[in-house]
TIGU-872345 format. One record per residue: residue in one letter; z, y, x of N, C-alpha, C in turn. Coordinates in Angstrom, 2 decimals, padded with zeros to 5 digits. Layout:
<nodes>
  r      n.Z      n.Y      n.X     ca.Z     ca.Y     ca.X      c.Z      c.Y      c.X
  a        Z        Y        X        Z        Y        X        Z        Y        X
...
</nodes>
This chain:
<nodes>
  r      n.Z      n.Y      n.X     ca.Z     ca.Y     ca.X      c.Z      c.Y      c.X
  m   126.78   153.81  -116.97   127.50   154.99  -116.50   126.88   155.54  -115.21
  d   126.49   154.63  -114.29   125.88   155.09  -113.04   124.59   155.85  -113.32
  a   123.79   155.38  -114.29   122.54   156.07  -114.64   122.84   157.45  -115.20
  e   123.90   157.55  -116.00   124.27   158.85  -116.57   124.71   159.81  -115.48
  v   125.48   159.30  -114.53   125.91   160.14  -113.41   124.71   160.62  -112.61
  a   123.76   159.71  -112.36   122.56   160.08  -111.59   121.75   161.14  -112.33
  n   121.60   160.99  -113.65   120.83   161.96  -114.44   121.49   163.32  -114.43
  r   122.81   163.34  -114.56   123.51   164.63  -114.57   123.48   165.27  -113.18
  t   123.53   164.44  -112.14   123.44   164.98  -110.79   122.08   165.63  -110.55
  l   121.01   164.96  -111.00   119.67   165.53  -110.86   119.55   166.81  -111.68
  a   120.15   166.81  -112.87   120.11   168.02  -113.71   120.81   169.17  -113.00
  f   121.92   168.87  -112.34   122.64   169.90  -111.59   121.79   170.46  -110.46
  i   121.14   169.56  -109.70   120.31   170.00  -108.57   119.14   170.85  -109.06
  r   118.46   170.36  -110.11   117.34   171.13  -110.66   117.81   172.49  -111.16
  g   118.95   172.50  -111.84   119.44   173.76  -112.39   119.78   174.77  -111.33
  a   120.51   174.33  -110.30   120.89   175.26  -109.23   119.67   175.78  -108.50
  f   118.69   174.90  -108.24   117.48   175.33  -107.54   116.71   176.35  -108.38
  l   116.50   176.05  -109.68   115.74   176.96  -110.54   116.44   178.30  -110.68
  l   117.76   178.27  -110.78   118.50   179.54  -110.89   118.37   180.35  -109.62
  g   118.48   179.70  -108.47   118.28   180.41  -107.21   116.88   180.95  -107.07
  f   115.88   180.17  -107.50   114.49   180.60  -107.46   114.29   181.84  -108.34
  a   114.89   181.81  -109.55   114.77   182.95  -110.46   115.46   184.18  -109.89
  f   116.64   183.99  -109.26   117.32   185.13  -108.64   116.48   185.72  -107.51
  g   115.76   184.86  -106.79   114.85   185.37  -105.76   113.76   186.24  -106.37
  g   113.22   185.80  -107.51   112.22   186.61  -108.21   112.78   187.92  -108.72
  f   114.00   187.88  -109.28   114.63   189.11  -109.74   114.90   190.05  -108.57
  f   115.34   189.51  -107.44   115.57   190.31  -106.24   114.29   191.03  -105.84
  d   113.19   190.29  -105.81   111.89   190.87  -105.46   111.49   191.93  -106.48
  g   111.52   191.57  -107.76   111.03   192.47  -108.80   111.87   193.72  -108.94
  i   113.19   193.57  -108.94   114.06   194.73  -109.15   114.11   195.62  -107.91
  l   114.30   195.02  -106.73   114.42   195.82  -105.51   113.09   196.37  -105.04
  l   112.08   195.50  -104.88   110.83   195.92  -104.25   109.86   196.55  -105.24
  h   109.83   196.07  -106.50   108.90   196.64  -107.48   109.45   197.93  -108.08
  q   110.75   197.96  -108.38   111.29   199.06  -109.17   112.11   200.05  -108.37
  i   113.07   199.57  -107.56   113.93   200.50  -106.83   113.19   201.15  -105.66
  l   112.62   200.32  -104.77   111.88   200.87  -103.63   110.44   201.21  -103.98
  q   109.88   200.55  -105.02   108.50   200.79  -105.46   107.50   200.61  -104.33
  w   107.67   199.53  -103.56   106.78   199.24  -102.46   105.50   198.55  -102.93
  h   105.59   197.77  -103.98   104.39   197.11  -104.49   104.61   196.65  -105.92
  h   103.52   196.32  -106.60   103.56   195.62  -107.88   103.08   194.18  -107.62
  l   103.21   193.34  -108.62   102.80   191.95  -108.46   101.33   191.84  -108.08
  l   100.48   192.71  -108.67   099.04   192.62  -108.45   098.49   193.86  -107.75
  s   099.28   194.45  -106.85   098.87   195.70  -106.20   097.55   195.61  -105.47
  a   097.25   194.46  -104.87   096.03   194.33  -104.07   094.83   193.84  -104.87
  v   095.01   193.63  -106.18   093.89   193.21  -107.02   093.12   194.44  -107.47
  e   091.82   194.46  -107.22   091.01   195.65  -107.50   090.22   195.49  -108.79
  g   089.77   196.62  -109.32   088.93   196.63  -110.51   089.74   196.69  -111.79
  a   089.04   197.01  -112.90   089.68   197.12  -114.20   090.16   195.74  -114.66
  p   091.30   195.67  -115.37   092.17   196.78  -115.75   093.27   197.05  -114.72
  f   093.17   196.44  -113.54   094.26   196.53  -112.58   094.29   197.86  -111.84
  d   093.31   198.72  -112.07   093.36   200.05  -111.49   094.24   200.99  -112.32
  r   094.75   200.49  -113.44   095.66   201.27  -114.28   097.10   200.89  -113.95
  l   097.92   201.90  -113.76   099.32   201.65  -113.41   100.02   200.86  -114.51
  e   099.68   201.15  -115.76   100.32   200.45  -116.87   100.05   198.94  -116.81
  a   098.82   198.55  -116.43   098.50   197.13  -116.32   099.31   196.49  -115.19
  q   099.51   197.24  -114.10   100.29   196.73  -112.99   101.76   196.50  -113.41
  v   102.32   197.47  -114.14   103.71   197.33  -114.55   103.84   196.25  -115.62
  l   102.82   196.09  -116.45   102.82   194.99  -117.41   102.89   193.64  -116.69
  a   102.10   193.50  -115.62   102.15   192.27  -114.84   103.55   192.04  -114.28
  d   104.20   193.12  -113.82   105.58   193.00  -113.34   106.50   192.53  -114.46
  g   106.30   193.08  -115.66   107.13   192.70  -116.78   106.97   191.23  -117.16
  l   105.72   190.74  -117.15   105.48   189.33  -117.45   106.09   188.44  -116.37
  f   106.03   188.91  -115.13   106.67   188.19  -114.03   108.18   188.07  -114.25
  h   108.81   189.19  -114.64   110.24   189.15  -114.92   110.55   188.22  -116.09
  a   109.69   188.23  -117.10   109.91   187.33  -118.24   109.88   185.87  -117.78
  l   108.94   185.54  -116.89   108.86   184.17  -116.37   110.13   183.83  -115.60
  m   110.63   184.75  -114.77   111.86   184.50  -114.04   113.04   184.31  -114.99
  y   113.03   185.05  -116.09   114.09   184.90  -117.09   114.06   183.50  -117.70
  v   112.86   182.99  -117.99   112.72   181.64  -118.53   113.23   180.61  -117.53
  l   112.84   180.77  -116.25   113.31   179.84  -115.22   114.84   179.89  -115.09
  a   115.41   181.09  -115.18   116.86   181.21  -115.09   117.53   180.51  -116.28
  a   116.96   180.67  -117.47   117.53   180.03  -118.65   117.47   178.51  -118.53
  v   116.33   177.98  -118.07   116.21   176.53  -117.88   117.20   176.05  -116.82
  g   117.32   176.82  -115.74   118.26   176.44  -114.69   119.70   176.41  -115.19
  l   120.07   177.41  -116.00   121.43   177.43  -116.56   121.65   176.24  -117.49
  w   120.66   175.92  -118.29   120.78   174.77  -119.19   120.99   173.48  -118.39
  q   120.23   173.32  -117.31   120.39   172.14  -116.47   121.78   172.11  -115.80
  l   122.26   173.27  -115.40   123.60   173.32  -114.81   124.67   172.90  -115.80
  w   124.55   173.37  -117.02   125.52   172.99  -118.05   125.51   171.47  -118.24
  r   124.33   170.87  -118.18   124.22   169.42  -118.35   124.97   168.66  -117.25
  g   124.89   169.18  -116.04   125.48   168.46  -114.91   126.81   169.02  -114.44
  a   127.42   169.90  -115.23   128.58   170.66  -114.75   129.78   169.80  -114.41
  r   129.99   168.70  -115.14   131.21   167.91  -114.94   131.01   166.68  -114.07
  m   129.87   166.60  -113.39   129.62   165.43  -112.56   130.16   165.64  -111.14
  p   130.42   164.55  -110.42   131.02   164.68  -109.09   130.23   165.55  -108.13
  a   128.89   165.56  -108.28   128.08   166.34  -107.33   128.19   167.84  -107.56
  s   128.79   168.22  -108.69   128.79   169.62  -109.09   129.93   170.39  -108.43
  r   129.96   170.44  -107.14   130.95   171.21  -106.43   130.40   172.58  -106.08
  t   131.35   173.51  -105.84   130.94   174.88  -105.56   130.03   174.96  -104.34
  a   130.34   174.23  -103.28   129.52   174.26  -102.07   128.11   173.76  -102.37
  r   127.99   172.73  -103.19   126.66   172.22  -103.54   125.91   173.22  -104.42
  l   126.64   173.85  -105.32   126.02   174.87  -106.17   125.46   176.00  -105.31
  v   126.29   176.51  -104.38   125.84   177.59  -103.50   124.66   177.13  -102.65
  g   124.74   175.89  -102.18   123.66   175.38  -101.34   122.33   175.36  -102.07
  w   122.31   174.81  -103.29   121.04   174.74  -104.02   120.59   176.11  -104.52
  l   121.54   177.01  -104.81   121.16   178.38  -105.15   120.44   179.05  -103.98
  l   120.99   178.88  -102.78   120.37   179.48  -101.59   119.00   178.87  -101.32
  i   118.87   177.56  -101.51   117.57   176.92  -101.29   116.56   177.42  -102.31
  g   116.97   177.57  -103.56   116.06   178.11  -104.57   115.69   179.55  -104.28
  f   116.69   180.36  -103.88   116.45   181.77  -103.55   115.44   181.88  -102.40
  g   115.68   181.10  -101.36   114.75   181.12  -100.23   113.40   180.53  -100.59
  g   113.41   179.53  -101.48   112.15   178.93  -101.92   111.22   179.94  -102.55
  w   111.80   180.86  -103.34   110.95   181.90  -103.94   110.26   182.72  -102.86
  h   111.01   183.16  -101.86   110.43   184.03  -100.83   109.37   183.29  -100.01
  i   109.56   182.00  -099.80   108.55   181.23  -099.08   107.29   181.09  -099.91
  v   107.45   180.75  -101.19   106.29   180.65  -102.10   105.57   181.99  -102.22
  d   106.36   183.05  -102.38   105.78   184.39  -102.52   104.96   184.76  -101.29
  a   105.51   184.52  -100.12   104.82   184.90  -098.88   103.54   184.08  -098.67
  i   103.65   182.76  -098.81   102.49   181.91  -098.53   101.42   182.06  -099.61
  a   101.83   181.95  -100.87   100.85   181.94  -101.96   100.32   183.33  -102.28
  f   101.23   184.29  -102.48   100.82   185.60  -102.99   100.45   186.60  -101.90
  h   101.15   186.55  -100.75   100.85   187.49  -099.67   099.66   187.04  -098.83
  w   099.67   185.77  -098.41   098.71   185.32  -097.40   097.51   184.56  -097.97
  l   097.69   183.71  -098.96   096.56   182.95  -099.50   095.79   183.74  -100.55
  l   096.49   184.19  -101.59   095.82   184.93  -102.67   095.66   186.41  -102.35
  g   096.59   186.97  -101.57   096.50   188.38  -101.20   096.60   189.33  -102.36
  i   097.40   188.99  -103.40   097.46   189.87  -104.57   098.45   191.02  -104.38
  h   099.34   190.92  -103.40   100.19   192.03  -103.04   100.83   191.73  -101.68
  h   101.50   192.75  -101.13   102.28   192.58  -099.92   103.62   193.26  -100.13
  i   104.57   193.03  -099.22   105.88   193.67  -099.36   105.73   195.17  -099.46
  r   104.92   195.75  -098.58   104.50   197.15  -098.71   103.00   197.19  -098.60
  m   102.40   198.06  -099.40   100.94   198.17  -099.38   100.47   199.11  -098.28
  d   101.42   199.69  -097.53   101.07   200.49  -096.36   102.06   200.13  -095.25
  g   101.91   200.74  -094.09   102.83   200.45  -092.99   102.54   199.12  -092.33
  p   103.55   198.53  -091.67   103.36   197.25  -090.96   103.31   196.08  -091.94
  v   102.17   195.89  -092.58   102.05   194.94  -093.68   102.44   193.53  -093.25
  f   101.82   193.04  -092.18   102.07   191.64  -091.77   103.52   191.44  -091.34
  m   104.09   192.37  -090.60   105.44   192.20  -090.11   106.45   192.17  -091.25
  l   106.24   193.00  -092.26   107.15   192.99  -093.40   107.01   191.70  -094.20
  d   105.76   191.25  -094.40   105.55   189.97  -095.08   106.24   188.84  -094.30
  l   106.09   188.86  -092.98   106.70   187.84  -092.14   108.22   187.90  -092.22
  a   108.76   189.12  -092.25   110.22   189.28  -092.30   110.79   188.65  -093.57
  f   110.12   188.86  -094.70   110.63   188.29  -095.95   110.39   186.78  -096.01
  f   109.33   186.31  -095.36   109.14   184.86  -095.25   110.28   184.24  -094.45
  l   110.64   184.89  -093.35   111.75   184.39  -092.52   113.08   184.50  -093.25
  l   113.22   185.52  -094.11   114.41   185.61  -094.96   114.52   184.37  -095.85
  g   113.37   183.94  -096.40   113.36   182.73  -097.22   113.73   181.50  -096.43
  v   113.17   181.38  -095.21   113.48   180.23  -094.36   114.96   180.21  -094.01
  a   115.52   181.39  -093.69   116.94   181.47  -093.34   117.81   181.08  -094.53
  s   117.42   181.53  -095.72   118.19   181.20  -096.92   118.17   179.69  -097.18
  v   116.99   179.08  -097.04   116.90   177.62  -097.20   117.77   176.92  -096.16
  g   117.75   177.42  -094.93   118.56   176.82  -093.88   120.05   176.92  -094.18
  l   120.50   178.09  -094.64   121.91   178.25  -095.00   122.29   177.34  -096.16
  g   121.37   177.20  -097.11   121.63   176.31  -098.23   121.77   174.86  -097.78
  w   120.92   174.46  -096.86   121.00   173.10  -096.35   122.31   172.85  -095.60
  v   122.75   173.85  -094.84   124.02   173.74  -094.15   125.16   173.58  -095.16
  a   125.12   174.38  -096.23   126.16   174.28  -097.27   126.17   172.89  -097.90
  l   124.99   172.31  -098.12   124.92   170.98  -098.72   125.49   169.91  -097.79
  t   125.18   170.01  -096.51   125.65   168.98  -095.57   127.15   169.05  -095.35
  r   127.74   170.22  -095.62   129.18   170.37  -095.42   129.97   170.23  -096.71
  a   129.28   170.02  -097.83   129.97   169.91  -099.12   130.72   168.59  -099.19
  p   132.02   168.62  -099.51   132.78   167.37  -099.65   132.38   166.63  -100.92
  p   132.50   165.33  -100.95   132.16   164.58  -102.16   133.21   164.76  -103.24
  g   132.80   164.48  -104.49   133.72   164.50  -105.61   134.00   165.90  -106.10
  g   134.82   165.99  -107.17   135.21   167.28  -107.73   134.19   167.81  -108.70
  g   134.50   168.91  -109.31   133.60   169.50  -110.31   133.63   171.00  -110.21
  i   132.62   171.65  -110.68   132.55   173.10  -110.66   133.36   173.66  -111.83
  e   134.09   174.73  -111.60   134.89   175.33  -112.65   134.01   175.97  -113.72
  m   134.49   175.91  -114.96   133.74   176.49  -116.06   133.54   177.99  -115.86
  g   134.53   178.65  -115.27   134.41   180.08  -115.04   133.23   180.43  -114.16
  g   132.92   179.57  -113.19   131.77   179.81  -112.33   130.47   179.77  -113.09
  l   130.34   178.83  -113.99   129.12   178.75  -114.80   129.00   179.94  -115.73
  v   130.12   180.36  -116.32   130.08   181.54  -117.18   129.65   182.76  -116.39
  g   130.18   182.89  -115.16   129.79   184.02  -114.33   128.32   184.00  -113.97
  l   127.78   182.83  -113.64   126.35   182.72  -113.33   125.50   183.05  -114.55
  t   125.94   182.60  -115.72   125.21   182.91  -116.95   125.15   184.42  -117.16
  a   126.29   185.10  -117.00   126.33   186.55  -117.17   125.45   187.25  -116.14
  l   125.47   186.75  -114.90   124.66   187.36  -113.84   123.18   187.22  -114.14
  a   122.75   186.06  -114.62   121.34   185.85  -114.94   120.88   186.79  -116.04
  f   121.67   186.91  -117.09   121.28   187.79  -118.19   121.32   189.26  -117.77
  a   122.26   189.63  -116.89   122.32   191.01  -116.41   121.09   191.34  -115.57
  a   120.66   190.39  -114.73   119.48   190.63  -113.90   118.23   190.79  -114.76
  g   118.08   189.95  -115.77   116.93   190.07  -116.65   116.94   191.36  -117.44
  t   118.12   191.78  -117.88   118.23   193.02  -118.64   117.89   194.22  -117.76
  l   118.38   194.22  -116.53   118.09   195.31  -115.60   116.60   195.43  -115.34
  a   115.90   194.31  -115.34   114.46   194.33  -115.08   113.67   194.93  -116.22
  a   114.27   195.11  -117.38   113.51   195.58  -118.54   114.21   196.72  -119.26
  l   114.90   197.59  -118.49   115.61   198.68  -119.12   114.66   199.64  -119.83
  p   114.91   199.98  -121.09   114.09   200.96  -121.80   114.51   202.38  -121.45
  p   113.68   203.37  -121.77   114.04   204.75  -121.49   115.20   205.21  -122.35
  a   116.05   206.06  -121.82   117.16   206.60  -122.59   117.53   207.95  -122.02
  g   117.47   208.99  -122.86   117.86   210.32  -122.43   116.86   210.94  -121.47
  e   117.30   212.02  -120.80   116.44   212.74  -119.87   116.03   211.83  -118.72
  q   114.76   211.91  -118.33   114.24   211.05  -117.27   113.09   211.75  -116.56
  t   112.86   211.35  -115.32   111.73   211.86  -114.55   110.67   210.78  -114.46
  l   109.44   211.13  -114.88   108.37   210.15  -114.97   107.15   210.61  -114.17
  k   106.28   209.64  -113.87   104.97   209.95  -113.30   103.97   210.05  -114.44
  v   103.25   211.15  -114.50   102.29   211.38  -115.57   100.91   211.63  -114.95
  a   099.95   210.79  -115.31   098.57   210.96  -114.85   097.74   211.40  -116.05
  f   097.14   212.57  -115.94   096.35   213.12  -117.05   094.93   212.56  -117.02
  p   094.24   212.55  -118.16   092.87   212.03  -118.20   091.95   212.76  -117.23
  t   090.95   212.05  -116.74   089.98   212.66  -115.83   089.35   213.89  -116.48
  g   089.28   214.96  -115.71   088.69   216.19  -116.22   089.68   217.16  -116.82
  t   090.95   216.78  -116.89   091.96   217.67  -117.44   092.28   218.77  -116.44
  g   092.12   220.02  -116.85   092.42   221.14  -115.99   093.91   221.40  -115.90
  t   094.30   222.21  -114.91   095.72   222.50  -114.71   096.32   223.19  -115.93
  g   095.59   224.14  -116.48   096.08   224.84  -117.66   096.27   223.91  -118.84
  q   095.30   223.04  -119.05   095.41   222.09  -120.16   096.58   221.13  -119.95
  a   096.80   220.75  -118.69   097.92   219.86  -118.39   099.25   220.52  -118.74
  y   099.37   221.82  -118.42   100.60   222.54  -118.75   100.79   222.63  -120.26
  v   099.71   222.81  -120.99   099.80   222.85  -122.44   100.30   221.52  -123.00
  m   099.77   220.41  -122.47   100.20   219.09  -122.90   101.67   218.86  -122.58
  l   102.10   219.30  -121.40   103.50   219.14  -121.03   104.41   219.97  -121.93
  a   103.99   221.18  -122.23   104.80   222.04  -123.10   104.95   221.43  -124.49
  a   103.87   220.82  -125.00   103.93   220.20  -126.32   104.91   219.03  -126.34
  a   105.08   218.37  -125.19   105.99   217.24  -125.11   107.40   217.66  -124.69
  g   107.57   218.93  -124.35   108.87   219.39  -123.88   109.15   218.99  -122.44
  g   108.08   218.68  -121.69   108.25   218.25  -120.31   108.19   219.40  -119.32
  t   108.85   219.21  -118.17   108.87   220.21  -117.12   108.37   219.60  -115.82
  p   107.28   220.12  -115.22   106.79   219.56  -113.96   107.77   219.83  -112.82
  v   108.02   218.80  -112.00   108.95   218.95  -110.88   108.32   218.57  -109.56
  g   107.06   218.15  -109.56   106.42   217.79  -108.31   105.08   217.13  -108.54
  g   104.38   216.85  -107.43   103.09   216.19  -107.51   102.03   217.11  -108.07
  g   101.03   216.50  -108.70   099.99   217.28  -109.32   098.86   217.67  -108.39
  g   098.80   217.05  -107.18   097.69   217.32  -106.28   096.43   216.65  -106.76
  a   095.35   216.82  -106.01   094.06   216.27  -106.40   094.15   214.76  -106.56
  g   093.90   214.29  -107.76   093.90   212.86  -108.03   095.27   212.21  -108.04
  e   096.34   213.02  -107.96   097.69   212.47  -107.93   098.39   212.68  -109.27
  p   099.31   211.77  -109.63   100.09   211.99  -110.85   101.10   213.11  -110.66
  w   101.53   213.68  -111.78   102.58   214.70  -111.76   103.93   214.02  -111.91
  l   104.94   214.59  -111.28   106.32   214.21  -111.57   106.83   215.16  -112.64
  v   107.25   214.59  -113.76   107.61   215.41  -114.92   108.97   214.98  -115.44
  r   109.84   215.96  -115.71   111.12   215.69  -116.34   110.96   215.87  -117.85
  v   111.29   214.82  -118.60   111.16   214.86  -120.06   112.53   214.65  -120.69
  p   112.76   215.20  -121.87   114.09   215.13  -122.47   114.45   213.78  -123.08
  d   113.44   213.04  -123.56   113.74   211.77  -124.23   112.47   210.95  -124.37
  g   112.60   209.77  -125.02   111.47   208.89  -125.19   110.39   209.44  -126.10
  n   110.73   210.37  -126.99   109.71   210.95  -127.87   108.67   211.71  -127.08
  a   109.09   212.35  -125.98   108.15   213.09  -125.15   107.12   212.14  -124.53
  v   107.55   210.92  -124.21   106.63   209.93  -123.66   105.54   209.62  -124.68
  a   105.93   209.42  -125.94   104.97   209.11  -126.99   103.98   210.26  -127.18
  v   104.47   211.50  -127.10   103.58   212.67  -127.26   102.55   212.71  -126.14
  l   102.99   212.48  -124.91   102.07   212.52  -123.78   101.03   211.41  -123.89
  r   101.44   210.25  -124.31   100.50   209.13  -124.42   099.48   209.38  -125.52
  k   099.91   209.95  -126.62   098.98   210.25  -127.70   097.94   211.27  -127.26
  a   098.32   212.10  -126.28   097.39   213.10  -125.75   096.46   212.50  -124.69
  g   096.63   211.22  -124.38   095.74   210.56  -123.43   096.29   210.39  -122.04
  a   097.55   210.79  -121.79   098.13   210.68  -120.46   098.65   209.26  -120.22
  t   098.68   208.88  -118.95   099.28   207.60  -118.54   100.65   207.89  -117.96
  v   101.68   207.24  -118.49   103.06   207.53  -118.12   103.68   206.28  -117.52
  s   104.39   206.45  -116.41   105.08   205.32  -115.78   106.36   205.83  -115.13
  a   107.14   204.89  -114.60   108.46   205.21  -114.07   108.36   205.95  -112.75
  a   109.20   206.93  -112.58   109.39   207.56  -111.27   110.65   207.03  -110.61
  s   111.48   206.31  -111.37   112.67   205.66  -110.83   112.89   204.38  -111.60
  p   113.61   203.41  -111.04   113.74   202.10  -111.68   114.48   202.14  -112.99
  f   115.27   203.18  -113.25   116.09   203.18  -114.45   115.55   204.10  -115.53
  s   114.35   204.67  -115.32   113.86   205.62  -116.31   112.86   205.02  -117.27
  f   112.24   203.94  -116.86   111.21   203.40  -117.75   111.02   201.94  -117.47
  g   111.37   201.08  -118.40   111.39   199.65  -118.16   110.08   198.96  -118.44
  c   110.05   197.64  -118.17   108.84   196.84  -118.34   108.39   196.81  -119.78
  f   109.35   196.83  -120.73   108.96   196.77  -122.13   108.14   198.00  -122.53
  g   108.45   199.15  -121.91   107.69   200.34  -122.23   106.24   200.21  -121.82
  s   105.98   199.65  -120.66   104.61   199.47  -120.21   103.89   198.43  -121.05
  l   104.61   197.41  -121.52   104.00   196.44  -122.42   103.55   197.13  -123.70
  a   104.39   198.03  -124.22   104.01   198.75  -125.42   102.81   199.65  -125.17
  a   102.76   200.26  -123.99   101.65   201.16  -123.68   100.32   200.41  -123.63
  v   100.30   199.25  -122.97   099.06   198.51  -122.80   098.59   197.90  -124.12
  t   099.53   197.43  -124.93   099.15   196.77  -126.18   098.97   197.75  -127.33
  g   099.31   199.03  -127.10   099.11   200.03  -128.14   100.22   200.06  -129.18
  l   101.39   199.48  -128.87   102.47   199.44  -129.84   103.02   200.83  -130.13
  r   102.77   201.75  -129.20   103.26   203.12  -129.43   102.14   204.03  -129.89
  g   100.99   203.47  -130.13   099.90   204.27  -130.67   099.31   205.25  -129.70
  d   099.41   204.97  -128.37   098.85   205.92  -127.41   097.36   205.74  -127.33
  a   096.71   206.69  -126.68   095.25   206.71  -126.64   094.70   206.36  -125.29
  t   095.51   205.79  -124.40   095.03   205.47  -123.07   094.17   204.26  -123.10
</nodes>
């Protein structure tokens, strides 16, 4: 029985840490990649195919998929250890915070400073922002440790808490991969050599309306009525990506790169 208790306790700790780590990744991907659009996972990687926005968003999508897997494994481990004495709410919160902060520490050290594949922002005070998010991770780990040291022994986590965490994990993963629906504003980059007149013809064929951008070497901001317009633009050779986090999800960029929509980019 003691061995079973120890195994379930370890499963609980692993699960809470992995879930917190995955939530840290979702926080990074949803807030910084999609809502604020400060960077992509591989923003600082140069050369083909990473000079294409679609490849960058595909990398973000694969990153979100990995976080989803980690969240699923973490939830499975939590279910295994849910009824053991160590599974108290304070301990759950503590290991979630440690996992959440662990992601930011790994991200800062490995991806920002050692590999240099992206930064919190690709412009502005790069080092200070990277440092700020590293310190956010350290603070989160510290708060988690405080929660663990103050957690009383015994007791069990309520089933409702696990159900809520499960729903939150699936909601975060779903938000990271929202597909297009209805009218949306997108960034459209036309093939090299496309004149302004030709670009307007392509937009008219797709039912799109330009609302901004279009300077030298810059993408256009285009309002399109539905997802069919995206397919029309891609077949004409344009590169299409999100202008807002809710207009074009990671799955769309995966389809663009792999040719599932038959585009010509």
